[in-house]
C-alpha positions, 0 to 999 in steps of 0.5 A: 272581336269584329267578325265581318262576312262579306257585305253582300245584297248578292245572291251569289258572290265571290268569296275571296281567300287570303292567300295564306289559307288557300288550300286549307279546308275541312276536307283537307284536314278532317279524316276522310270519313269524317268529312264525307259524313258532313258534307253528305249532312250538308247536302241531306239538309238542303235536299239535295239541292243548291242552296243559292240557285237550287239545281239539282242537276249538277254535282254539289259541293259543301262551300265552307263560309268564313268570317274575318276580322282583317284587324286581329287577321283572324278567319273563323268557320261560319257553316257550311253551303250546299251548292252546286259547281257552277255555284261553287266554282263562282265563289271561288272565282280566282281559282276557276280563272287560273283552271277553266278555259274561257268557255267556262269562265263565260259560262260562270259569268253568265250564271252569276248574272242569271243567278243575280238578275244584274248585267255583265258590267255588274259583274265585272265591278263585283269581280273588281271589288273582290280581286281587289280585297284579295290583294289587300288580304294577299300578303297578311298572314291569317290565323284559321278558327274552327270554334276554338280550334286554330287550324293555321 
């Protein structure tokens, strides 16, 4: 099995998910008490700071990291990352661009540029590459695995 993490030298990247797995997350599949314990441990391990921008000033999220095998259509859980709301919303920029207004989206773009020390044009290139990846995966049905357990 060839599992690939998105190849990126970026500190903060958009992380598109296949349409078939939108909304599928550990927080949705685990009992609330179990998920709360796991996410709190994630925050504690990260010293209650975003692992990307090191902020401790906004809400924290336990962001799921995934590896993909696009030939076998597998999406495999690869751990959690503690991130602030801004970084989390950049990871999920596709969703964010639908639910946020223009000033909020501009804030996310500025955050991406600041964290990566890159320009708006670099952001546009990255966004376009990730949206193209999302389109390639859109019509395919991925199997989601956590360890040996199949979720979908």
